[in-house]
Chimera marker file (.cmm) of the C-alpha trace (Angstrom):
<marker_set name="trace">
<marker id="1" x="-70.064" y="-54.326" z="34.009" r="1" g="1" b="0" radius="0.5"/>
<marker id="2" x="-68.753" y="-57.565" z="35.491" r="1" g="1" b="0" radius="0.5"/>
<marker id="3" x="-67.165" y="-60.812" z="34.456" r="1" g="1" b="0" radius="0.5"/>
<marker id="4" x="-67.270" y="-64.113" z="36.351" r="1" g="1" b="0" radius="0.5"/>
<marker id="5" x="-63.912" y="-65.906" z="36.305" r="1" g="1" b="0" radius="0.5"/>
<marker id="6" x="-63.436" y="-69.590" z="37.040" r="1" g="1" b="0" radius="0.5"/>
<marker id="7" x="-60.220" y="-70.583" z="38.802" r="1" g="1" b="0" radius="0.5"/>
<marker id="8" x="-60.826" y="-74.287" z="38.271" r="1" g="1" b="0" radius="0.5"/>
<marker id="9" x="-58.037" y="-75.546" z="36.025" r="1" g="1" b="0" radius="0.5"/>
<marker id="10" x="-56.842" y="-78.836" z="34.635" r="1" g="1" b="0" radius="0.5"/>
<marker id="11" x="-53.411" y="-79.362" z="36.150" r="1" g="1" b="0" radius="0.5"/>
<marker id="12" x="-50.862" y="-80.377" z="33.552" r="1" g="1" b="0" radius="0.5"/>
<marker id="13" x="-47.327" y="-81.594" z="34.155" r="1" g="1" b="0" radius="0.5"/>
<marker id="14" x="-44.974" y="-78.889" z="35.436" r="1" g="1" b="0" radius="0.5"/>
<marker id="15" x="-45.844" y="-75.237" z="36.025" r="1" g="1" b="0" radius="0.5"/>
<marker id="16" x="-48.329" y="-73.307" z="33.901" r="1" g="1" b="0" radius="0.5"/>
<marker id="17" x="-49.554" y="-69.731" z="34.181" r="1" g="1" b="0" radius="0.5"/>
<marker id="18" x="-52.438" y="-67.729" z="32.778" r="1" g="1" b="0" radius="0.5"/>
<marker id="19" x="-53.681" y="-64.196" z="33.332" r="1" g="1" b="0" radius="0.5"/>
<marker id="20" x="-57.222" y="-64.257" z="34.746" r="1" g="1" b="0" radius="0.5"/>
<marker id="21" x="-58.025" y="-60.639" z="35.586" r="1" g="1" b="0" radius="0.5"/>
<marker id="22" x="-56.479" y="-57.271" z="34.871" r="1" g="1" b="0" radius="0.5"/>
<marker id="23" x="-58.106" y="-54.105" z="36.106" r="1" g="1" b="0" radius="0.5"/>
<marker id="24" x="-57.167" y="-50.581" z="37.125" r="1" g="1" b="0" radius="0.5"/>
<marker id="25" x="-55.492" y="-51.769" z="40.330" r="1" g="1" b="0" radius="0.5"/>
<marker id="26" x="-54.092" y="-55.263" z="39.946" r="1" g="1" b="0" radius="0.5"/>
<marker id="27" x="-53.404" y="-58.367" z="37.865" r="1" g="1" b="0" radius="0.5"/>
<marker id="28" x="-54.634" y="-61.792" z="38.953" r="1" g="1" b="0" radius="0.5"/>
<marker id="29" x="-52.559" y="-64.715" z="37.690" r="1" g="1" b="0" radius="0.5"/>
<marker id="30" x="-53.425" y="-68.418" z="37.910" r="1" g="1" b="0" radius="0.5"/>
<marker id="31" x="-50.447" y="-70.723" z="38.453" r="1" g="1" b="0" radius="0.5"/>
<marker id="32" x="-50.914" y="-74.478" z="38.278" r="1" g="1" b="0" radius="0.5"/>
<marker id="33" x="-48.178" y="-76.712" z="39.640" r="1" g="1" b="0" radius="0.5"/>
<marker id="34" x="-48.185" y="-80.476" z="39.345" r="1" g="1" b="0" radius="0.5"/>
<marker id="35" x="-46.949" y="-82.469" z="42.324" r="1" g="1" b="0" radius="0.5"/>
<marker id="36" x="-43.166" y="-82.117" z="42.893" r="1" g="1" b="0" radius="0.5"/>
<marker id="37" x="-42.781" y="-79.189" z="40.479" r="1" g="1" b="0" radius="0.5"/>
<marker id="38" x="-40.504" y="-76.428" z="41.782" r="1" g="1" b="0" radius="0.5"/>
<marker id="39" x="-40.364" y="-72.698" z="41.129" r="1" g="1" b="0" radius="0.5"/>
<marker id="40" x="-36.813" y="-71.618" z="41.945" r="1" g="1" b="0" radius="0.5"/>
<marker id="41" x="-35.767" y="-68.560" z="43.958" r="1" g="1" b="0" radius="0.5"/>
<marker id="42" x="-37.145" y="-65.346" z="42.517" r="1" g="1" b="0" radius="0.5"/>
<marker id="43" x="-38.481" y="-61.969" z="43.641" r="1" g="1" b="0" radius="0.5"/>
<marker id="44" x="-41.049" y="-59.399" z="42.565" r="1" g="1" b="0" radius="0.5"/>
<marker id="45" x="-40.403" y="-55.664" z="42.123" r="1" g="1" b="0" radius="0.5"/>
<marker id="46" x="-43.671" y="-54.842" z="43.941" r="1" g="1" b="0" radius="0.5"/>
<marker id="47" x="-45.664" y="-56.343" z="46.830" r="1" g="1" b="0" radius="0.5"/>
<marker id="48" x="-47.509" y="-59.573" z="45.951" r="1" g="1" b="0" radius="0.5"/>
<marker id="49" x="-50.131" y="-61.837" z="47.499" r="1" g="1" b="0" radius="0.5"/>
<marker id="50" x="-50.259" y="-65.587" z="46.952" r="1" g="1" b="0" radius="0.5"/>
<marker id="51" x="-53.278" y="-67.742" z="47.801" r="1" g="1" b="0" radius="0.5"/>
<marker id="52" x="-53.472" y="-71.505" z="47.491" r="1" g="1" b="0" radius="0.5"/>
<marker id="53" x="-56.846" y="-72.285" z="45.923" r="1" g="1" b="0" radius="0.5"/>
<marker id="54" x="-56.296" y="-76.031" z="45.801" r="1" g="1" b="0" radius="0.5"/>
<marker id="55" x="-53.516" y="-78.334" z="46.994" r="1" g="1" b="0" radius="0.5"/>
<marker id="56" x="-50.503" y="-77.595" z="49.172" r="1" g="1" b="0" radius="0.5"/>
<marker id="57" x="-47.187" y="-75.847" z="48.622" r="1" g="1" b="0" radius="0.5"/>
<marker id="58" x="-43.930" y="-75.728" z="50.551" r="1" g="1" b="0" radius="0.5"/>
<marker id="59" x="-43.215" y="-71.988" z="50.387" r="1" g="1" b="0" radius="0.5"/>
<marker id="60" x="-39.642" y="-70.870" z="51.037" r="1" g="1" b="0" radius="0.5"/>
<marker id="61" x="-39.043" y="-67.297" z="52.211" r="1" g="1" b="0" radius="0.5"/>
<marker id="62" x="-36.588" y="-65.633" z="54.631" r="1" g="1" b="0" radius="0.5"/>
<marker id="63" x="-34.730" y="-68.914" z="55.286" r="1" g="1" b="0" radius="0.5"/>
<marker id="64" x="-38.006" y="-70.552" z="56.384" r="1" g="1" b="0" radius="0.5"/>
<marker id="65" x="-40.213" y="-73.209" z="54.838" r="1" g="1" b="0" radius="0.5"/>
<marker id="66" x="-43.907" y="-72.516" z="55.302" r="1" g="1" b="0" radius="0.5"/>
<marker id="67" x="-46.618" y="-75.061" z="54.527" r="1" g="1" b="0" radius="0.5"/>
<marker id="68" x="-49.433" y="-73.353" z="52.633" r="1" g="1" b="0" radius="0.5"/>
<marker id="69" x="-52.634" y="-75.388" z="52.225" r="1" g="1" b="0" radius="0.5"/>
<marker id="70" x="-55.917" y="-74.843" z="50.408" r="1" g="1" b="0" radius="0.5"/>
<marker id="71" x="-57.217" y="-71.307" z="51.055" r="1" g="1" b="0" radius="0.5"/>
<marker id="72" x="-54.051" y="-70.150" z="52.883" r="1" g="1" b="0" radius="0.5"/>
<marker id="73" x="-52.552" y="-66.822" z="51.757" r="1" g="1" b="0" radius="0.5"/>
<marker id="74" x="-49.231" y="-65.078" z="52.183" r="1" g="1" b="0" radius="0.5"/>
<marker id="75" x="-48.259" y="-61.499" z="51.326" r="1" g="1" b="0" radius="0.5"/>
<marker id="76" x="-44.713" y="-60.467" z="50.519" r="1" g="1" b="0" radius="0.5"/>
<marker id="77" x="-43.064" y="-57.080" z="50.298" r="1" g="1" b="0" radius="0.5"/>
<marker id="78" x="-41.202" y="-56.118" z="47.136" r="1" g="1" b="0" radius="0.5"/>
<marker id="79" x="-37.890" y="-57.898" z="46.487" r="1" g="1" b="0" radius="0.5"/>
<marker id="80" x="-38.388" y="-60.729" z="49.012" r="1" g="1" b="0" radius="0.5"/>
<marker id="81" x="-36.744" y="-63.827" z="47.565" r="1" g="1" b="0" radius="0.5"/>
<marker id="82" x="-39.038" y="-66.862" z="47.623" r="1" g="1" b="0" radius="0.5"/>
<marker id="83" x="-39.589" y="-70.277" z="46.030" r="1" g="1" b="0" radius="0.5"/>
<marker id="84" x="-42.406" y="-72.811" z="45.760" r="1" g="1" b="0" radius="0.5"/>
<marker id="85" x="-42.512" y="-76.608" z="45.791" r="1" g="1" b="0" radius="0.5"/>
<marker id="86" x="-45.858" y="-78.279" z="45.025" r="1" g="1" b="0" radius="0.5"/>
<marker id="87" x="-46.468" y="-81.052" z="47.549" r="1" g="1" b="0" radius="0.5"/>
<marker id="88" x="-49.509" y="-82.115" z="45.516" r="1" g="1" b="0" radius="0.5"/>
<marker id="89" x="-51.229" y="-80.863" z="42.370" r="1" g="1" b="0" radius="0.5"/>
<marker id="90" x="-51.989" y="-77.220" z="43.195" r="1" g="1" b="0" radius="0.5"/>
<marker id="91" x="-53.792" y="-74.150" z="41.884" r="1" g="1" b="0" radius="0.5"/>
<marker id="92" x="-52.369" y="-70.816" z="43.052" r="1" g="1" b="0" radius="0.5"/>
<marker id="93" x="-53.758" y="-67.302" z="42.777" r="1" g="1" b="0" radius="0.5"/>
<marker id="94" x="-51.042" y="-64.657" z="42.408" r="1" g="1" b="0" radius="0.5"/>
<marker id="95" x="-52.051" y="-61.025" z="42.839" r="1" g="1" b="0" radius="0.5"/>
<marker id="96" x="-49.652" y="-58.564" z="41.223" r="1" g="1" b="0" radius="0.5"/>
<marker id="97" x="-49.499" y="-54.802" z="41.401" r="1" g="1" b="0" radius="0.5"/>
<marker id="98" x="-50.936" y="-53.263" z="38.213" r="1" g="1" b="0" radius="0.5"/>
<marker id="99" x="-47.541" y="-52.034" z="37.020" r="1" g="1" b="0" radius="0.5"/>
<marker id="100" x="-45.884" y="-55.439" z="37.411" r="1" g="1" b="0" radius="0.5"/>
<marker id="101" x="-45.334" y="-57.358" z="34.189" r="1" g="1" b="0" radius="0.5"/>
<marker id="102" x="-46.921" y="-60.728" z="33.294" r="1" g="1" b="0" radius="0.5"/>
<marker id="103" x="-43.876" y="-61.407" z="31.090" r="1" g="1" b="0" radius="0.5"/>
<marker id="104" x="-41.693" y="-61.328" z="34.210" r="1" g="1" b="0" radius="0.5"/>
<marker id="105" x="-43.540" y="-64.393" z="35.500" r="1" g="1" b="0" radius="0.5"/>
<marker id="106" x="-43.083" y="-66.169" z="32.178" r="1" g="1" b="0" radius="0.5"/>
<marker id="107" x="-39.347" y="-65.416" z="32.318" r="1" g="1" b="0" radius="0.5"/>
<marker id="108" x="-39.032" y="-66.979" z="35.787" r="1" g="1" b="0" radius="0.5"/>
<marker id="109" x="-40.368" y="-70.232" z="34.370" r="1" g="1" b="0" radius="0.5"/>
<marker id="110" x="-38.054" y="-70.133" z="31.329" r="1" g="1" b="0" radius="0.5"/>
<marker id="111" x="-34.792" y="-69.545" z="33.185" r="1" g="1" b="0" radius="0.5"/>
<link id1="1" id2="2" r="1" g="1" b="0" radius="0.2"/>
<link id1="2" id2="3" r="1" g="1" b="0" radius="0.2"/>
<link id1="3" id2="4" r="1" g="1" b="0" radius="0.2"/>
<link id1="4" id2="5" r="1" g="1" b="0" radius="0.2"/>
<link id1="5" id2="6" r="1" g="1" b="0" radius="0.2"/>
<link id1="6" id2="7" r="1" g="1" b="0" radius="0.2"/>
<link id1="7" id2="8" r="1" g="1" b="0" radius="0.2"/>
<link id1="8" id2="9" r="1" g="1" b="0" radius="0.2"/>
<link id1="9" id2="10" r="1" g="1" b="0" radius="0.2"/>
<link id1="10" id2="11" r="1" g="1" b="0" radius="0.2"/>
<link id1="11" id2="12" r="1" g="1" b="0" radius="0.2"/>
<link id1="12" id2="13" r="1" g="1" b="0" radius="0.2"/>
<link id1="13" id2="14" r="1" g="1" b="0" radius="0.2"/>
<link id1="14" id2="15" r="1" g="1" b="0" radius="0.2"/>
<link id1="15" id2="16" r="1" g="1" b="0" radius="0.2"/>
<link id1="16" id2="17" r="1" g="1" b="0" radius="0.2"/>
<link id1="17" id2="18" r="1" g="1" b="0" radius="0.2"/>
<link id1="18" id2="19" r="1" g="1" b="0" radius="0.2"/>
<link id1="19" id2="20" r="1" g="1" b="0" radius="0.2"/>
<link id1="20" id2="21" r="1" g="1" b="0" radius="0.2"/>
<link id1="21" id2="22" r="1" g="1" b="0" radius="0.2"/>
<link id1="22" id2="23" r="1" g="1" b="0" radius="0.2"/>
<link id1="23" id2="24" r="1" g="1" b="0" radius="0.2"/>
<link id1="24" id2="25" r="1" g="1" b="0" radius="0.2"/>
<link id1="25" id2="26" r="1" g="1" b="0" radius="0.2"/>
<link id1="26" id2="27" r="1" g="1" b="0" radius="0.2"/>
<link id1="27" id2="28" r="1" g="1" b="0" radius="0.2"/>
<link id1="28" id2="29" r="1" g="1" b="0" radius="0.2"/>
<link id1="29" id2="30" r="1" g="1" b="0" radius="0.2"/>
<link id1="30" id2="31" r="1" g="1" b="0" radius="0.2"/>
<link id1="31" id2="32" r="1" g="1" b="0" radius="0.2"/>
<link id1="32" id2="33" r="1" g="1" b="0" radius="0.2"/>
<link id1="33" id2="34" r="1" g="1" b="0" radius="0.2"/>
<link id1="34" id2="35" r="1" g="1" b="0" radius="0.2"/>
<link id1="35" id2="36" r="1" g="1" b="0" radius="0.2"/>
<link id1="36" id2="37" r="1" g="1" b="0" radius="0.2"/>
<link id1="37" id2="38" r="1" g="1" b="0" radius="0.2"/>
<link id1="38" id2="39" r="1" g="1" b="0" radius="0.2"/>
<link id1="39" id2="40" r="1" g="1" b="0" radius="0.2"/>
<link id1="40" id2="41" r="1" g="1" b="0" radius="0.2"/>
<link id1="41" id2="42" r="1" g="1" b="0" radius="0.2"/>
<link id1="42" id2="43" r="1" g="1" b="0" radius="0.2"/>
<link id1="43" id2="44" r="1" g="1" b="0" radius="0.2"/>
<link id1="44" id2="45" r="1" g="1" b="0" radius="0.2"/>
<link id1="45" id2="46" r="1" g="1" b="0" radius="0.2"/>
<link id1="46" id2="47" r="1" g="1" b="0" radius="0.2"/>
<link id1="47" id2="48" r="1" g="1" b="0" radius="0.2"/>
<link id1="48" id2="49" r="1" g="1" b="0" radius="0.2"/>
<link id1="49" id2="50" r="1" g="1" b="0" radius="0.2"/>
<link id1="50" id2="51" r="1" g="1" b="0" radius="0.2"/>
<link id1="51" id2="52" r="1" g="1" b="0" radius="0.2"/>
<link id1="52" id2="53" r="1" g="1" b="0" radius="0.2"/>
<link id1="53" id2="54" r="1" g="1" b="0" radius="0.2"/>
<link id1="54" id2="55" r="1" g="1" b="0" radius="0.2"/>
<link id1="55" id2="56" r="1" g="1" b="0" radius="0.2"/>
<link id1="56" id2="57" r="1" g="1" b="0" radius="0.2"/>
<link id1="57" id2="58" r="1" g="1" b="0" radius="0.2"/>
<link id1="58" id2="59" r="1" g="1" b="0" radius="0.2"/>
<link id1="59" id2="60" r="1" g="1" b="0" radius="0.2"/>
<link id1="60" id2="61" r="1" g="1" b="0" radius="0.2"/>
<link id1="61" id2="62" r="1" g="1" b="0" radius="0.2"/>
<link id1="62" id2="63" r="1" g="1" b="0" radius="0.2"/>
<link id1="63" id2="64" r="1" g="1" b="0" radius="0.2"/>
<link id1="64" id2="65" r="1" g="1" b="0" radius="0.2"/>
<link id1="65" id2="66" r="1" g="1" b="0" radius="0.2"/>
<link id1="66" id2="67" r="1" g="1" b="0" radius="0.2"/>
<link id1="67" id2="68" r="1" g="1" b="0" radius="0.2"/>
<link id1="68" id2="69" r="1" g="1" b="0" radius="0.2"/>
<link id1="69" id2="70" r="1" g="1" b="0" radius="0.2"/>
<link id1="70" id2="71" r="1" g="1" b="0" radius="0.2"/>
<link id1="71" id2="72" r="1" g="1" b="0" radius="0.2"/>
<link id1="72" id2="73" r="1" g="1" b="0" radius="0.2"/>
<link id1="73" id2="74" r="1" g="1" b="0" radius="0.2"/>
<link id1="74" id2="75" r="1" g="1" b="0" radius="0.2"/>
<link id1="75" id2="76" r="1" g="1" b="0" radius="0.2"/>
<link id1="76" id2="77" r="1" g="1" b="0" radius="0.2"/>
<link id1="77" id2="78" r="1" g="1" b="0" radius="0.2"/>
<link id1="78" id2="79" r="1" g="1" b="0" radius="0.2"/>
<link id1="79" id2="80" r="1" g="1" b="0" radius="0.2"/>
<link id1="80" id2="81" r="1" g="1" b="0" radius="0.2"/>
<link id1="81" id2="82" r="1" g="1" b="0" radius="0.2"/>
<link id1="82" id2="83" r="1" g="1" b="0" radius="0.2"/>
<link id1="83" id2="84" r="1" g="1" b="0" radius="0.2"/>
<link id1="84" id2="85" r="1" g="1" b="0" radius="0.2"/>
<link id1="85" id2="86" r="1" g="1" b="0" radius="0.2"/>
<link id1="86" id2="87" r="1" g="1" b="0" radius="0.2"/>
<link id1="87" id2="88" r="1" g="1" b="0" radius="0.2"/>
<link id1="88" id2="89" r="1" g="1" b="0" radius="0.2"/>
<link id1="89" id2="90" r="1" g="1" b="0" radius="0.2"/>
<link id1="90" id2="91" r="1" g="1" b="0" radius="0.2"/>
<link id1="91" id2="92" r="1" g="1" b="0" radius="0.2"/>
<link id1="92" id2="93" r="1" g="1" b="0" radius="0.2"/>
<link id1="93" id2="94" r="1" g="1" b="0" radius="0.2"/>
<link id1="94" id2="95" r="1" g="1" b="0" radius="0.2"/>
<link id1="95" id2="96" r="1" g="1" b="0" radius="0.2"/>
<link id1="96" id2="97" r="1" g="1" b="0" radius="0.2"/>
<link id1="97" id2="98" r="1" g="1" b="0" radius="0.2"/>
<link id1="98" id2="99" r="1" g="1" b="0" radius="0.2"/>
<link id1="99" id2="100" r="1" g="1" b="0" radius="0.2"/>
<link id1="100" id2="101" r="1" g="1" b="0" radius="0.2"/>
<link id1="101" id2="102" r="1" g="1" b="0" radius="0.2"/>
<link id1="102" id2="103" r="1" g="1" b="0" radius="0.2"/>
<link id1="103" id2="104" r="1" g="1" b="0" radius="0.2"/>
<link id1="104" id2="105" r="1" g="1" b="0" radius="0.2"/>
<link id1="105" id2="106" r="1" g="1" b="0" radius="0.2"/>
<link id1="106" id2="107" r="1" g="1" b="0" radius="0.2"/>
<link id1="107" id2="108" r="1" g="1" b="0" radius="0.2"/>
<link id1="108" id2="109" r="1" g="1" b="0" radius="0.2"/>
<link id1="109" id2="110" r="1" g="1" b="0" radius="0.2"/>
<link id1="110" id2="111" r="1" g="1" b="0" radius="0.2"/>
</marker_set>
């Protein structure tokens, strides 16, 4: 059985998240960030992969700023502190380890 998922999203003001896929191995999260929105320093308890599906993001990790553009990806090991600044309206695909918690992402945005 299969399901086709669209990653095209209307980008609203600020940062918004939604769970797109959850299977036996991973969780796929869609993050939309309007231009100039900022996700402060945070870390994940497991390895993660981030892919920019649309837009561009200034990605801070290991005291470096990395420009990620449409279709660029970056993988991080567990507990690497990172942050994101949307340089334009952006759609981001976040791949989480199955045992990671979607609520953890929601909490990052609330604090």
